[in-house]
Backbone as CSV, one residue per row, in Angstrom:
resi,resn,N_x,N_y,N_z,CA_x,CA_y,CA_z,C_x,C_y,C_z
1,MET,87.575,113.174,108.621,88.001,112.607,107.013,89.387,111.897,107.178
2,SER,89.181,110.567,107.184,90.440,109.928,107.195,91.344,110.172,106.010
3,LYS,92.760,110.496,106.580,93.737,110.701,105.693,94.311,109.375,104.808
4,THR,93.485,109.069,103.623,93.959,107.846,102.776,93.330,107.957,101.436
5,ALA,94.539,107.396,100.367,94.004,107.400,99.108,92.899,106.346,98.760
6,ILE,91.973,106.623,97.981,91.017,105.370,97.631,90.435,105.400,96.454
7,ASP,90.141,104.403,95.960,89.399,104.276,94.628,87.820,104.476,94.784
8,THR,87.454,105.136,93.893,86.004,105.597,94.071,85.082,104.606,93.468
9,SER,85.195,103.770,92.733,84.410,102.736,92.305,83.900,101.658,93.096
10,VAL,82.694,101.345,93.084,82.193,100.401,93.984,81.035,99.850,93.292
11,ALA,80.688,98.490,93.516,79.352,97.692,92.931,78.246,98.157,93.826
12,PRO,77.162,97.726,93.205,75.929,98.089,94.006,75.822,97.136,95.237
13,VAL,75.358,97.684,96.222,75.398,97.022,97.677,73.927,96.782,98.366
14,THR,73.792,95.539,99.039,72.474,95.407,99.692,72.465,96.604,101.090
15,ARG,71.048,96.491,101.237,70.953,97.407,102.605,71.784,96.871,103.740
16,PRO,71.848,95.767,104.283,72.954,95.574,105.268,74.517,95.876,104.984
17,ALA,74.730,95.733,103.873,76.043,96.079,103.410,76.259,97.434,103.578
18,GLN,75.171,98.204,102.887,75.094,99.491,103.230,75.305,100.232,104.591
19,PHE,74.569,99.451,105.551,74.552,100.026,106.868,76.061,99.619,107.338
20,ALA,76.614,98.465,107.149,77.864,97.948,107.517,78.885,98.975,107.028
21,GLY,78.818,99.323,105.742,79.665,100.241,105.248,79.791,101.472,105.729
22,LEU,78.632,102.236,106.300,78.328,103.403,106.908,78.957,103.376,108.443
23,SER,78.607,102.139,108.997,79.140,102.149,110.370,80.556,102.295,110.574
24,ILE,81.301,101.426,109.438,82.712,101.370,109.320,83.120,102.892,109.092
25,ALA,82.815,103.500,108.010,83.136,104.772,107.786,83.041,105.922,108.937
26,ILE,81.965,105.728,109.710,81.728,106.432,110.653,82.738,106.435,111.902
27,GLY,82.902,104.946,112.226,83.997,104.717,113.112,85.275,105.007,112.827
28,GLY,85.676,104.953,111.819,86.908,105.267,111.172,87.054,106.703,111.223
29,ALA,86.022,107.740,111.096,86.184,108.955,111.059,86.105,109.722,112.418
30,ILE,85.678,108.885,113.439,85.591,109.385,114.788,86.933,108.971,115.298
31,LEU,87.667,107.767,115.082,88.903,107.373,115.451,89.953,108.443,114.998
32,PHE,90.098,108.647,113.701,90.996,109.576,113.225,90.857,110.856,113.842
33,SER,89.575,111.313,114.042,89.388,112.758,114.633,89.930,112.844,116.105
34,THR,89.939,111.718,116.735,90.389,111.554,118.195,91.958,111.902,118.275
35,LYS,92.629,111.829,117.181,94.196,111.909,117.329,94.391,113.389,117.951
36,ALA,93.561,114.437,117.590,93.661,115.760,118.350,93.481,115.635,119.546
37,ILE,92.648,114.617,119.964,92.361,114.784,121.535,93.506,113.937,122.283
38,VAL,94.243,113.124,121.564,95.247,112.149,122.041,96.334,113.221,122.044
39,ALA,96.793,113.962,121.065,97.834,114.932,121.039,97.706,115.848,122.077
40,LYS,96.524,116.595,122.576,96.311,117.132,123.420,96.683,116.910,124.836
41,LEU,96.306,115.621,125.076,96.589,114.702,126.353,98.313,114.586,126.433
42,LEU,98.616,114.141,125.250,100.089,113.961,125.358,101.043,115.316,125.565
43,TYR,100.536,116.615,125.093,101.137,117.723,125.252,101.247,118.115,126.876
44,ARG,100.266,117.568,127.571,100.302,117.693,129.024,101.592,117.392,129.608
45,TYR,102.220,116.249,128.914,103.620,115.714,129.808,104.699,116.425,129.046
46,HIS,104.573,117.691,128.539,105.466,118.606,128.050,106.607,117.879,127.217
47,ILE,105.941,117.119,126.083,106.779,116.668,124.843,106.360,117.575,123.788
48,ASP,107.272,117.871,122.671,106.784,118.486,121.599,106.116,117.935,120.517
49,ALA,105.990,118.614,119.353,105.406,117.771,118.154,106.377,117.025,117.604
50,VAL,107.635,117.367,117.486,108.896,116.333,116.820,108.678,114.931,117.855
51,THR,108.679,114.989,118.934,108.676,113.777,119.833,107.226,113.095,119.449
52,LEU,106.097,113.471,119.673,104.920,113.206,119.531,104.619,112.359,118.368
53,ILE,105.029,113.167,117.186,104.989,112.227,115.867,105.778,110.870,115.685
54,ALA,107.025,111.072,116.427,108.079,110.189,116.274,107.545,108.950,116.971
55,PHE,106.882,109.222,118.293,106.343,108.083,119.064,105.044,107.501,118.241
56,ARG,104.523,108.550,117.549,103.217,107.991,116.778,103.662,106.760,115.537
57,MET,104.638,107.201,115.084,104.963,106.428,113.925,105.746,105.090,114.358
58,LEU,106.470,105.297,115.483,106.874,104.185,115.954,106.290,103.152,116.361
59,PHE,105.064,103.299,116.798,103.940,102.180,117.120,103.221,101.835,115.913
60,SER,103.136,102.753,114.871,102.206,102.417,113.357,103.204,101.935,112.529
61,PHE,104.438,102.071,112.523,105.385,101.781,111.441,105.410,100.113,111.325
62,PRO,105.482,99.290,112.196,105.641,97.833,111.796,104.334,97.264,111.019
63,VAL,103.368,97.823,111.393,102.127,97.310,110.562,102.032,97.959,109.064
64,PHE,102.195,99.009,108.921,102.391,99.625,107.502,103.628,98.980,107.010
65,ALA,104.592,98.573,107.570,105.710,97.907,107.071,105.774,96.539,106.386
66,GLY,104.663,95.975,107.295,104.376,94.521,107.006,103.594,94.494,105.615
67,VAL,102.598,95.412,105.821,101.601,95.513,104.645,102.589,96.084,103.408
68,ALA,103.380,96.574,103.600,104.347,97.166,102.244,105.186,96.059,101.667
69,LEU,105.666,95.187,102.929,106.326,93.765,102.251,105.597,93.086,101.476
70,TRP,104.390,92.735,101.987,103.463,91.913,101.569,102.817,91.996,100.179
71,LYS,102.632,93.425,99.995,102.403,94.033,98.514,103.668,93.900,97.797
72,MET,104.774,94.232,98.371,105.959,94.267,97.327,106.148,92.831,96.731
73,ARG,105.969,91.626,97.585,106.006,90.424,97.205,105.248,89.836,95.960
74,THR,103.916,90.448,96.367,102.683,89.964,95.690,102.307,90.866,94.259
75,GLY,102.808,92.159,94.283,102.375,92.852,93.511,103.520,93.300,92.296
76,PRO,103.096,93.856,91.131,104.360,94.291,90.143,105.313,94.990,90.725
77,ALA,106.344,95.154,90.029,107.481,96.024,90.534,106.979,97.438,90.207
78,LEU,107.654,98.303,90.996,107.221,99.914,90.778,108.190,100.217,89.532
79,SER,107.837,101.278,88.954,108.870,102.044,87.952,109.667,102.750,89.016
80,LYS,110.772,103.110,88.267,111.568,104.308,89.130,110.860,105.734,89.205
81,GLY,110.075,106.031,88.355,109.402,107.117,88.261,108.199,107.147,89.679
82,ASP,107.664,105.907,89.663,106.576,105.818,90.701,107.322,105.629,92.174
83,ARG,108.498,105.360,92.007,109.170,105.273,93.497,109.307,106.607,94.025
84,TRP,109.919,107.568,93.029,110.231,108.929,93.473,108.965,109.637,93.843
85,ARG,107.728,109.339,92.941,106.779,110.078,93.411,106.130,109.549,94.869
86,LEU,106.289,108.382,95.115,105.794,107.693,96.292,106.605,108.422,97.468
87,VAL,107.869,108.602,97.153,108.704,109.399,98.299,108.151,110.688,98.244
88,VAL,107.772,111.639,97.418,107.529,112.873,97.649,106.119,113.109,98.123
89,LEU,105.059,111.882,97.817,103.986,112.112,98.158,103.994,111.549,99.667
90,GLY,104.730,110.619,100.051,104.672,110.349,101.567,105.080,111.176,102.361
91,LEU,106.357,112.228,101.987,106.663,113.273,102.647,105.801,114.466,102.629
92,LEU,104.889,114.593,101.690,103.878,115.660,101.821,102.537,115.281,102.370
93,GLY,102.017,114.058,102.226,100.807,113.817,102.738,100.896,113.275,104.004
94,TYR,101.906,112.537,104.619,101.682,111.983,105.845,102.677,112.528,106.472
95,TYR,104.106,113.088,106.253,104.999,113.595,107.023,104.539,115.123,107.442
96,LEU,104.590,116.021,106.329,104.677,117.458,106.480,103.126,117.601,106.946
97,SER,102.232,116.935,106.236,100.809,117.413,106.657,100.723,117.127,108.454
98,SER,101.213,115.788,108.648,100.951,115.426,110.062,101.741,116.422,110.992
99,TYR,102.785,116.738,110.524,103.602,117.492,111.416,103.402,118.819,111.707
100,LEU,102.593,119.477,110.454,102.166,120.971,110.543,100.817,120.955,111.723
101,ASP,100.131,119.738,111.302,99.148,119.668,112.075,99.163,119.715,113.828
102,PHE,100.181,118.829,114.069,100.507,118.463,115.494,101.219,119.740,115.891
103,LEU,101.995,120.456,115.253,102.468,121.602,115.561,101.411,122.882,115.967
104,GLY,100.543,122.716,115.157,99.301,123.812,115.450,98.573,123.416,116.508
105,LEU,98.490,122.154,116.717,97.297,121.899,117.870,97.960,122.061,119.216
106,GLN,99.253,122.581,119.255,99.855,123.080,120.542,98.969,124.621,120.666
107,PHE,98.489,125.147,119.684,98.152,126.550,119.941,96.589,126.872,119.774
108,ILE,95.925,125.735,119.273,94.538,125.901,119.155,93.576,124.900,119.466
109,SER,92.454,125.050,119.503,91.266,124.252,120.179,91.306,122.882,119.018
110,VAL,90.944,121.714,119.561,90.792,120.393,118.838,89.593,120.773,117.943
111,GLY,88.469,121.595,118.225,87.378,121.818,117.314,87.685,122.811,116.187
112,LEU,88.484,123.454,116.275,89.088,124.507,115.312,90.127,123.931,114.351
113,GLU,90.970,123.200,115.088,91.828,122.261,114.173,90.961,121.139,113.010
114,ARG,90.131,120.592,113.883,89.446,119.831,112.848,88.774,120.424,111.884
115,LEU,88.230,121.608,111.917,87.214,122.099,110.906,88.242,122.846,109.993
116,ILE,89.389,123.318,110.401,90.470,123.673,109.250,90.589,122.491,108.338
117,LEU,91.301,121.397,108.942,91.320,120.204,108.211,90.345,119.640,107.444
118,PHE,89.248,120.063,108.001,87.836,119.472,107.083,87.892,119.984,105.732
119,THR,88.290,121.180,105.757,88.230,121.972,104.547,89.340,121.473,103.272
120,THR,89.883,120.419,103.429,90.858,119.863,102.431,90.160,119.712,101.047
121,PRO,89.004,119.265,101.070,88.437,119.078,99.645,88.259,120.542,98.972
122,THR,88.273,121.579,99.886,87.795,122.767,98.995,89.105,123.121,98.507
123,PHE,90.250,122.919,99.209,91.681,123.104,98.360,91.904,122.437,97.077
124,VAL,91.420,121.033,97.238,91.677,120.123,96.204,90.740,120.649,94.886
125,LEU,89.588,121.220,95.177,88.809,121.800,94.257,89.603,123.123,93.581
126,LEU,90.116,124.072,94.430,90.709,125.253,93.957,92.111,124.945,93.192
127,MET,92.834,123.812,93.978,94.055,123.453,93.055,93.684,122.751,91.577
128,THR,92.735,122.010,91.542,92.263,121.574,90.240,91.691,122.652,89.410
129,ALA,91.322,123.639,89.768,90.835,124.871,88.772,92.135,125.475,88.416
130,LEU,93.040,125.642,89.251,94.284,126.432,88.942,95.143,125.426,88.043
131,VAL,95.336,124.388,88.410,96.248,123.603,87.552,95.736,123.077,86.451
132,PHE,94.241,122.215,86.547,93.858,121.481,85.539,92.988,122.313,84.672
133,LYS,92.921,123.870,85.005,91.871,124.830,84.182,90.467,124.181,84.157
134,ARG,90.086,123.533,85.394,88.739,123.069,85.394,87.768,124.214,85.980
135,ARG,86.539,124.328,85.313,85.830,125.340,85.784,85.254,124.991,87.025
136,VAL,85.027,126.237,88.067,84.267,126.128,89.122,82.961,126.538,88.951
137,ASN,81.598,125.857,89.114,80.484,126.382,88.855,79.897,127.146,90.276
138,GLY,78.920,127.832,89.956,78.139,128.531,91.224,77.824,128.035,92.392
139,ALA,77.393,126.675,92.270,77.060,125.889,93.583,78.396,125.751,94.396
140,GLN,79.497,125.345,93.552,80.774,124.886,93.888,81.254,126.299,94.709
141,TRP,81.186,127.553,94.182,81.582,128.783,94.783,80.943,128.904,95.964
142,ALA,79.600,128.436,95.922,78.567,128.846,97.198,79.204,127.865,98.369
143,ALA,79.691,126.560,97.927,80.146,125.902,99.014,81.361,126.176,99.673
144,LEU,82.224,126.743,98.829,83.571,127.135,99.391,83.167,128.312,100.233
145,ALA,82.372,129.238,99.800,82.042,130.588,100.605,81.610,130.315,101.925
146,LEU,80.470,129.159,101.927,79.980,128.570,103.154,80.749,128.053,104.069
147,SER,81.888,127.331,103.463,82.803,126.486,104.491,83.765,127.535,104.981
148,TYR,84.336,128.437,104.330,85.258,129.304,104.906,84.571,130.359,105.711
149,CYS,83.343,130.620,105.463,82.524,131.662,106.595,82.447,130.740,108.141
150,GLY,82.244,129.480,107.835,82.302,128.768,109.243,83.422,128.856,110.074
151,ILE,84.567,128.805,109.003,85.982,128.842,109.512,86.313,130.072,110.375
152,VAL,85.911,131.053,109.543,86.278,132.285,110.175,85.399,132.801,111.282
153,LEU,84.183,132.349,111.288,83.272,132.457,112.494,84.096,131.651,113.840
154,VAL,84.428,130.486,113.572,85.034,129.880,114.739,86.176,130.194,115.248
155,PHE,87.257,130.766,114.258,88.436,131.383,114.485,88.247,132.627,115.052
156,LEU,87.398,133.670,114.761,87.201,134.893,115.493,86.645,134.674,116.773
157,HIS,86.089,133.429,117.038,85.475,133.292,118.229,86.565,132.742,119.547
158,ASP,87.382,131.940,118.819,88.498,131.206,119.599,89.568,132.588,119.694
159,LEU,89.643,133.505,118.851,90.518,134.551,118.796,90.310,135.493,120.179
160,GLN,88.982,135.412,120.758,88.415,136.307,121.601,89.087,136.100,122.904
161,GLY,89.780,134.732,122.885,90.456,134.262,124.218,91.693,135.251,124.545
162,GLY,92.245,135.872,123.528,93.301,136.782,123.848,94.587,136.154,123.590
163,SER,94.682,134.992,122.838,95.813,134.351,122.670,96.425,134.527,121.379
164,GLY,97.293,135.473,121.111,97.757,135.869,119.791,98.399,134.400,118.978
165,SER,98.751,133.346,119.677,99.397,132.258,119.182,98.305,131.350,118.440
166,ILE,96.838,131.711,118.635,95.930,130.990,117.603,96.096,131.518,116.140
167,ALA,96.381,132.582,115.833,96.641,132.929,114.609,97.683,132.058,113.941
168,ALA,98.896,132.031,114.687,99.939,131.057,114.137,99.415,129.418,114.041
169,GLY,98.840,129.250,115.096,98.263,127.553,114.908,97.406,127.409,113.828
170,SER,96.664,128.132,113.613,95.729,128.182,112.576,96.185,128.109,111.220
171,LEU,97.184,128.939,111.030,97.952,128.805,109.752,98.590,127.502,109.831
172,LEU,99.396,126.909,110.782,100.005,125.910,110.689,99.073,124.844,110.376
173,VAL,97.804,124.595,110.804,97.111,123.512,110.306,96.439,123.913,109.155
174,LEU,96.257,125.243,108.585,95.791,125.493,107.279,96.984,124.882,106.320
175,GLY,98.450,124.974,106.481,99.392,124.458,105.747,99.243,123.021,105.767
176,SER,98.979,122.516,106.950,98.568,120.833,106.909,97.368,120.375,105.882
177,ALA,96.378,121.215,105.739,95.316,120.946,104.979,95.669,121.016,103.572
178,VAL,96.389,122.077,103.242,96.948,122.276,101.715,97.945,121.487,101.297
179,ALA,98.839,120.747,102.201,99.726,119.774,101.966,99.206,118.474,101.596
180,TYR,98.124,118.327,102.352,97.385,116.886,102.069,96.522,117.131,100.887
181,ALA,96.075,118.345,100.374,95.310,118.498,99.385,96.215,118.142,98.158
182,VAL,97.457,118.532,98.108,98.540,118.325,97.112,98.678,116.957,96.960
183,TYR,98.778,116.127,98.205,99.057,114.651,98.189,97.978,113.960,97.327
184,LEU,96.493,114.403,97.836,95.537,113.887,97.112,95.399,114.057,95.553
185,LEU,95.931,115.169,95.139,95.908,115.218,93.572,97.136,114.596,93.155
186,GLY,98.044,114.052,93.699,99.325,113.559,93.360,98.947,111.949,93.234
187,THR,98.101,111.596,94.330,97.926,110.017,94.376,96.846,109.685,93.196
188,GLY,96.170,110.707,92.459,94.980,110.144,91.578,95.322,109.193,90.693
189,GLU,96.117,109.410,89.787,96.515,108.265,88.825,97.424,107.006,89.636
190,MET,97.910,107.377,90.396,98.862,106.096,90.975,97.943,105.125,91.734
191,VAL,96.965,105.626,92.355,95.707,104.827,92.989,95.267,103.590,92.000
192,LYS,95.100,104.164,90.628,94.690,103.150,89.832,95.689,102.347,89.108
193,ARG,96.968,102.579,89.393,97.975,101.989,88.784,98.451,100.913,89.818
194,ILE,98.894,101.175,91.015,99.256,100.065,91.880,98.227,100.013,93.332
195,GLY,97.167,100.346,93.260,96.247,100.072,94.511,96.218,101.254,95.412
196,SER,94.999,101.137,96.211,95.187,102.202,97.300,95.897,101.519,98.590
197,LEU,95.618,100.265,98.802,96.237,99.684,99.928,98.026,99.840,99.865
198,ARG,98.288,99.559,98.483,99.828,99.248,98.462,100.423,100.791,98.551
199,LEU,99.507,101.879,97.904,100.101,103.175,97.865,100.155,103.725,99.375
200,VAL,98.893,103.584,99.893,99.094,104.207,101.410,100.274,103.371,102.460
201,ALA,100.219,102.201,101.953,101.166,101.588,102.884,102.864,102.026,102.549
202,TYR,103.076,102.184,101.329,104.403,102.749,101.152,104.578,104.110,101.225
203,ALA,103.602,104.849,101.364,103.496,106.392,101.836,103.957,106.535,103.376
204,MET,103.070,105.517,103.783,103.329,105.556,105.344,104.455,105.262,105.915
205,CYS,105.280,104.271,105.181,106.746,103.686,105.281,107.714,105.219,105.265
206,VAL,107.353,105.929,104.067,108.437,107.002,103.891,107.962,108.093,105.000
207,SER,106.683,108.148,105.316,106.553,109.059,106.440,107.138,108.789,107.822
208,SER,106.892,107.502,108.022,107.392,107.169,109.175,109.062,107.236,109.596
209,ALA,109.942,106.879,108.216,111.079,107.242,108.353,111.488,108.647,108.341
210,ALA,110.679,109.640,107.815,111.097,111.044,107.937,110.584,111.383,109.376
211,CYS,109.578,110.870,109.834,109.292,111.405,111.278,110.223,110.930,112.395
212,ILE,110.799,109.684,112.218,111.617,109.079,113.338,112.982,109.558,112.672
213,GLY,113.422,109.651,111.930,114.588,110.281,111.616,114.905,111.752,112.077
214,GLN,113.889,112.428,111.946,114.050,113.794,112.207,114.001,114.093,113.716
215,PHE,113.507,112.987,114.598,113.576,113.016,115.770,114.947,112.831,116.332
216,PHE,115.643,111.758,115.571,117.026,111.331,115.820,117.700,112.541,115.506
217,LEU,117.519,113.395,114.648,118.454,114.452,114.436,118.339,115.588,115.088
218,LEU,117.134,115.799,115.594,116.856,117.069,116.254,116.716,116.786,117.757
219,ARG,116.393,115.654,118.418,116.153,115.581,119.821,117.300,114.481,120.466
220,PRO,117.743,114.580,121.429,118.726,113.389,122.228,117.798,112.264,122.236
221,VAL,118.547,111.409,122.297,118.031,109.760,122.455,117.637,109.833,123.647
222,SER,117.839,110.536,124.744,117.224,110.261,126.227,115.828,110.643,126.238
223,LEU,115.503,111.447,125.344,113.950,111.657,125.362,113.016,110.309,124.796
224,LEU,113.570,109.500,124.319,112.814,108.011,124.184,112.483,107.458,125.734
225,VAL,112.805,108.070,126.676,112.465,107.679,128.091,111.423,108.367,128.483
226,GLN,110.118,108.236,128.634,109.115,108.934,128.953,108.057,108.302,130.046
227,PRO,107.420,108.899,130.842,106.428,108.460,131.578,105.703,107.295,130.988
228,VAL,105.102,106.511,131.651,104.221,105.300,131.088,103.283,105.798,130.309
229,GLN,102.597,106.819,130.972,101.395,107.380,130.147,101.751,108.009,128.746
230,VAL,102.837,108.489,128.451,103.193,108.772,127.134,103.177,107.805,126.307
231,TYR,103.625,106.328,126.597,103.917,105.334,125.962,102.279,104.924,125.512
232,GLY,101.486,104.805,126.704,100.280,104.492,126.386,99.376,105.374,125.332
233,LEU,99.475,106.376,125.565,98.825,107.252,124.751,99.438,107.565,123.483
234,SER,100.550,107.327,123.077,101.564,107.054,121.754,100.793,105.738,121.049
235,PHE,100.562,104.809,121.830,100.189,103.520,121.318,98.759,103.603,120.755
236,VAL,97.798,104.502,121.504,96.428,104.692,121.093,96.585,105.651,120.015
237,ASN,97.643,106.380,119.981,97.602,107.384,118.655,97.916,106.522,117.529
238,GLY,98.822,105.532,117.715,99.446,104.929,116.375,98.508,103.806,115.998
239,LEU,97.831,103.016,116.973,97.017,101.959,116.663,95.431,102.620,116.172
240,PHE,94.919,103.087,117.332,93.498,103.474,116.970,93.293,104.799,116.195
241,CYS,94.237,105.630,116.266,93.969,106.960,115.586,94.601,106.938,114.213
242,THR,95.561,106.154,114.035,96.191,106.189,112.739,96.030,104.560,111.892
243,ILE,96.554,103.397,112.358,96.089,102.351,111.799,94.739,102.009,111.612
244,PHE,93.999,101.880,112.435,92.572,101.496,112.256,91.787,102.266,111.383
245,PRO,91.909,103.654,111.682,91.248,104.624,110.681,91.422,104.376,109.144
246,VAL,92.876,104.017,108.862,93.262,103.786,107.331,92.455,102.831,106.836
247,PHE,92.605,101.617,107.309,92.003,100.361,107.115,90.528,100.482,107.035
248,MET,89.856,100.956,107.890,88.373,101.051,108.181,87.867,102.031,107.113
249,THR,88.693,103.203,106.605,87.992,103.883,105.480,88.235,103.117,104.157
250,MET,89.259,102.483,104.003,89.346,101.604,102.932,88.224,100.509,102.638
251,ALA,88.181,100.022,103.989,86.859,99.019,103.775,85.727,99.434,103.757
252,ALA,85.423,100.664,104.117,83.835,101.445,103.876,84.009,101.806,102.498
253,VAL,84.959,102.136,101.927,84.857,102.693,100.475,84.590,101.438,99.560
254,GLN,85.358,100.354,99.789,84.959,99.178,99.018,83.622,98.614,99.141
255,ARG,82.890,98.929,100.287,81.560,98.432,100.461,80.596,99.424,99.886
256,ILE,80.643,100.860,100.165,79.480,101.753,99.895,80.241,102.856,98.865
257,GLY,81.462,102.927,98.411,81.895,104.009,97.411,82.583,105.024,98.429
258,ALA,83.401,105.850,97.573,84.027,107.082,98.287,82.770,108.154,98.459
259,PRO,81.863,108.400,97.821,81.242,109.500,98.007,80.226,109.488,99.291
260,SER,79.709,108.189,99.608,79.085,107.864,100.707,80.016,107.779,101.930
261,ALA,81.027,107.246,101.744,81.976,106.982,102.950,82.658,108.565,103.360
262,SER,82.872,109.376,102.276,83.098,110.866,102.680,81.909,111.510,103.431
263,GLN,80.690,111.305,103.137,79.768,112.086,103.910,79.571,111.475,105.079
264,ALA,79.612,110.264,105.304,79.787,109.508,106.613,80.921,110.069,107.629
265,GLY,81.962,110.602,106.901,82.893,111.033,107.589,82.764,112.626,108.242
266,MET,81.693,113.192,107.808,81.296,114.437,108.415,81.265,114.198,109.808
267,ILE,80.774,113.201,110.410,80.818,112.958,111.829,81.911,113.581,112.512
268,GLY,83.307,113.461,111.824,84.573,113.633,112.513,84.594,115.083,113.233
269,PRO,84.432,116.229,112.582,84.331,117.467,113.416,83.530,117.563,114.714
270,VAL,82.337,116.927,114.454,81.175,117.088,115.629,81.868,116.032,116.774
271,SER,82.097,115.172,116.427,82.693,114.149,117.274,83.988,114.819,118.206
272,THR,84.743,115.597,117.144,86.000,116.229,118.105,85.426,117.185,118.918
273,LEU,84.411,118.015,118.164,83.926,119.038,119.187,83.501,118.592,120.640
274,PHE,82.626,117.650,120.807,82.142,117.103,121.951,83.065,116.320,122.660
275,LEU,84.177,115.441,121.974,85.142,114.821,122.696,86.052,115.873,123.418
276,GLY,86.219,117.060,122.639,87.067,117.970,123.480,86.555,118.626,124.802
277,TRP,85.313,118.747,124.505,84.357,119.168,125.749,84.487,118.306,126.932
278,ALA,84.530,116.897,126.627,84.203,115.708,127.628,85.592,115.640,128.148
279,LEU,86.464,115.472,127.211,87.809,114.874,127.734,89.032,115.958,127.888
280,LEU,88.659,117.143,127.395,89.749,118.263,127.600,89.247,119.381,128.346
281,GLY,87.935,119.457,128.462,87.317,120.599,129.030,87.102,121.848,128.395
282,GLU,87.234,121.719,126.857,87.267,122.763,125.958,85.453,122.981,125.843
283,PRO,85.249,124.560,126.089,83.730,124.837,125.991,83.204,124.567,124.666
284,ILE,81.622,124.620,124.438,80.946,124.380,123.359,80.241,125.347,123.259
285,THR,80.251,126.597,122.301,79.236,127.602,122.473,78.401,127.531,121.145
286,ALA,77.438,128.264,120.946,76.679,128.410,120.020,77.308,128.852,118.756
287,ILE,78.297,129.817,118.871,78.960,130.140,117.793,79.975,129.163,117.033
288,GLN,80.320,128.318,117.976,81.189,127.240,117.353,80.334,125.898,116.775
289,LEU,79.050,125.847,117.385,78.232,124.875,116.624,77.573,125.516,115.307
290,GLY,77.463,126.858,115.229,77.109,127.440,113.987,77.997,127.480,113.106
291,GLY,79.366,127.759,113.340,80.447,127.631,112.290,80.464,126.297,112.047
292,THR,80.674,125.146,112.776,80.659,123.724,112.386,79.424,123.407,111.594
293,ALA,78.299,123.890,111.682,77.362,123.740,110.768,77.482,124.246,109.366
294,LEU,77.835,125.660,109.173,78.280,126.174,107.819,79.314,125.303,107.232
295,VAL,80.444,124.720,107.906,81.589,124.095,107.274,80.975,122.765,106.719
296,LEU,80.394,121.899,107.621,79.843,120.517,107.102,78.860,120.968,106.122
297,GLY,78.029,122.057,106.200,77.040,122.403,104.821,77.832,122.593,103.729
298,GLY,78.846,123.401,103.808,79.600,123.434,102.439,80.301,122.230,101.877
299,ILE,81.028,121.581,102.777,81.530,120.198,102.225,80.434,119.274,101.904
300,TYR,79.322,119.176,102.336,78.140,118.478,101.932,77.877,118.943,100.579
301,MET,77.535,120.002,100.253,77.345,120.683,99.053,78.406,120.052,98.069
302,LEU,79.758,120.275,98.338,80.699,119.820,97.460,80.778,118.344,97.308
303,SER,80.118,117.429,98.239,80.272,115.921,97.950,79.146,115.639,97.053
304,LEU,78.277,116.445,96.861,76.994,116.023,95.804,77.544,116.273,94.726
305,LYS,78.621,117.026,94.184,79.187,117.462,92.858,80.212,116.337,92.862
306,LYS,80.362,115.607,91.625,81.587,114.646,91.281,82.668,115.515,91.345
């Protein structure tokens, strides 16, 4: 599930346009999920999450900055309140969420990480019920239970490996999902006012500044010198796992709408599971497949409810 604010309205589409939109959504979901694989490969070169996320943003920032400047010149000026909201949302949705995610990936499998992140819609639902006092019906409670049962099943399976750090890693990724859920709730009205492309570009610029600034505050400048493989993987992380998925998801939503694009994004956890097996040597077991099916089933049930 690609991390981007989107407008849910869409006009009726033809069958070829529907197929094209679904293909773009699936491609974006697979690319975005691949960031966990790339992160695991980067950790083999003994860099930490602070350095990893800084290199990711160094490669993606120029594109988002260019889009932000373009929208700044062509769009209306932002109010002071919207500027502060964008700063807060950028720090929550793309800095804190990504940082916690990459921290957690140091300790858990890519399959478990993707499943935990995929429960973000369930946190949005729970927060909506708590903050806006909206009723959660029986079908939605069943969907929540199904998703969390799948997470617990895969978590207990991975925990049998004997690593106590799996619990810490899972909590970090869970914090990432919660932070992004808060971001999604906060962007609801802003998307309508300033547009999804402008919002994402500004938020990513805020996040990039935070990630790069954090690196220079906490790490020596000498760590910018890395093996060529780190630069190559970071380029892939910034371009193919960050920039492309953001714009592909928005393009898919414009063609087929947010609900259909979200359902197509369910390929993400499945692709991560098999990519982890093919590229990282992480095993695939019946319990993992069963847990993945439960999580996807629960999220699918939620996607059927507006």
